[in-house]
C-alpha angles and dihedrals in degrees: 000000000000131000127266089255091053090048091051091051090051091051087052092054092046093047090063093046115120088202090068101035097114103025094061089061091065126074124257116224108170127022116170129175140155119234091199098052094029091225129132108224101182140017118176123177131174150183139177133249129191113260091235089066099045097090090054090047092052091052089049092053090052092058123105089260087083128057121200135186138202094188105127091193091072105028126078113276096243090061090073090065097043097045091061091066098067110128090008134121111240140178123244085267088058093247111147114251118215096186115031092183087078093054131080096195128029144148137223120218110213097178138010121165140157103239124203113213129153089358090297129105124232133178116233114195129181117187142153141207095255097176092061094034095228117194092231139059131212123235119198131187116196137189120197128185104260112225088180092063126087091200100073095121120172109287100336094090099059093039092054089044091056091051091048092051089050089056092048092052091046089056092048093046092059089062107029142038116226121205140196124230132211089230092072103100098166119119114264114232115212101234098204093047088049092055090049089053091045091054087060091078090065128080111262092244089061096049097076090049089053094048092052088061089066 
């Protein structure tokens, strides 16, 4: 583990990284890694978009700029469960609801696809609080450790995934404005500080090599 000063220096390096310019403006929700295996198993980030712009966003995501797959031989196993929920009503636990009249709170998933970008696969999900008819929708981009892939090598996988997500957000940001809402009470995770903390699981001689990848 490195000192606070070393961590601050790392944050300073990352702050100036063009590879993270857009991704660090989104909110990080789930960040999971194993100190023993030195593998990052999950990264999930999100933002909000006004409901009036969702239809335009859905059309944009269906253009040739984006490539999707349903091949469960190459995507993370959990995707097979999540992809079945597109255009469905679900509970907050993501269980499909057949009869919404019996539910007090429920969501509608407008879009969920496995996106291929930079030879990696991500889940993009757009959903809304349908029961309360909110005027905004949430868009999530998720990375999961892919047990089906033979290319999960040390730290390269999650680094390349962060850079790929940054490129996806950059493309989206050219066409849409994402907004925050006062109703979001979840704790904000400072992305750059998290990466500095994550790097602490690696031997010091590896850290400089990792930083060069950004």
